[in-house]
C-alpha positions as CSV (number, residue, x, y, z in Angstrom):
1,X,-46.3,-14.5,-39.6
2,X,-45.2,-15.4,-36.2
3,X,-48.8,-14.1,-35.1
4,X,-48.1,-11.1,-35.8
5,X,-50.2,-8.7,-38.6
6,X,-48.7,-6.8,-41.4
7,X,-50.1,-4.5,-43.5
8,X,-50.7,-6.0,-47.3
9,X,-49.4,-3.2,-49.4
10,X,-49.6,-4.5,-53.3
11,X,-52.6,-5.4,-54.8
12,X,-53.4,-9.0,-54.9
13,X,-53.4,-10.3,-58.3
14,X,-52.8,-13.8,-59.9
15,X,-51.5,-15.7,-56.9
16,X,-49.5,-12.6,-55.1
17,X,-49.5,-10.7,-52.8
18,X,-46.8,-8.1,-50.7
19,X,-47.0,-7.5,-47.6
20,X,-44.9,-4.9,-45.7
21,X,-42.5,-6.7,-43.0
22,X,-41.1,-3.2,-42.6
23,X,-37.1,-3.5,-40.9
24,X,-38.1,-7.0,-39.9
25,X,-35.3,-9.4,-41.3
26,X,-36.2,-13.1,-39.4
27,X,-38.2,-14.2,-42.2
28,X,-36.8,-16.1,-44.8
29,X,-38.2,-17.3,-48.5
30,X,-40.9,-19.9,-48.7
31,X,-42.5,-18.6,-44.4
32,X,-46.2,-19.2,-44.2
33,X,-48.4,-16.3,-43.7
34,X,-52.4,-15.9,-42.8
35,X,-54.9,-14.3,-45.2
36,X,-57.7,-15.2,-43.1
37,X,-57.7,-17.8,-40.5
38,X,-58.3,-18.7,-36.1
39,X,-55.2,-16.7,-35.6
40,X,-56.6,-13.4,-35.8
41,X,-60.0,-13.6,-35.5
42,X,-60.8,-9.4,-35.4
43,X,-60.0,-9.3,-38.8
44,X,-63.2,-10.5,-41.4
45,X,-62.9,-11.3,-45.3
46,X,-65.7,-7.8,-45.0
47,X,-62.9,-5.6,-43.4
48,X,-60.9,-7.0,-46.1
49,X,-63.7,-6.2,-49.0
50,X,-63.4,-2.9,-47.6
51,X,-60.3,-1.6,-47.6
52,X,-59.3,-3.2,-50.6
53,X,-62.6,-1.9,-52.5
54,X,-63.7,-5.8,-53.9
55,X,-66.6,-8.0,-53.0
56,X,-66.6,-10.7,-50.9
57,X,-67.2,-12.8,-53.5
58,X,-63.9,-11.2,-55.5
59,X,-61.6,-12.1,-52.6
60,X,-62.9,-15.4,-52.4
61,X,-63.6,-17.1,-55.7
62,X,-60.6,-15.4,-57.3
63,X,-57.9,-17.2,-54.7
64,X,-56.0,-19.9,-56.8
65,X,-56.7,-23.3,-56.5
66,X,-53.2,-23.6,-55.3
67,X,-53.1,-22.3,-52.1
68,X,-54.1,-25.2,-48.9
69,X,-57.1,-24.8,-47.7
70,X,-57.5,-26.2,-43.5
71,X,-61.4,-26.2,-43.2
72,X,-61.6,-25.6,-39.0
């Protein structure tokens, strides 16, 4: 969000994830965030897997079909 990296502080469940924004007040409901994308290539799906103790397969296969996906 706004080119910055924020921590995921809540487990991904169904189609919801809780992101810690701290005291930052510049966001509004409906703002777009990117879980994984070309903005931050240092964030790798294997790193997300390690931190969440979840397999890469489970992460990718359980993304909601309602999430927009852009192939780059």
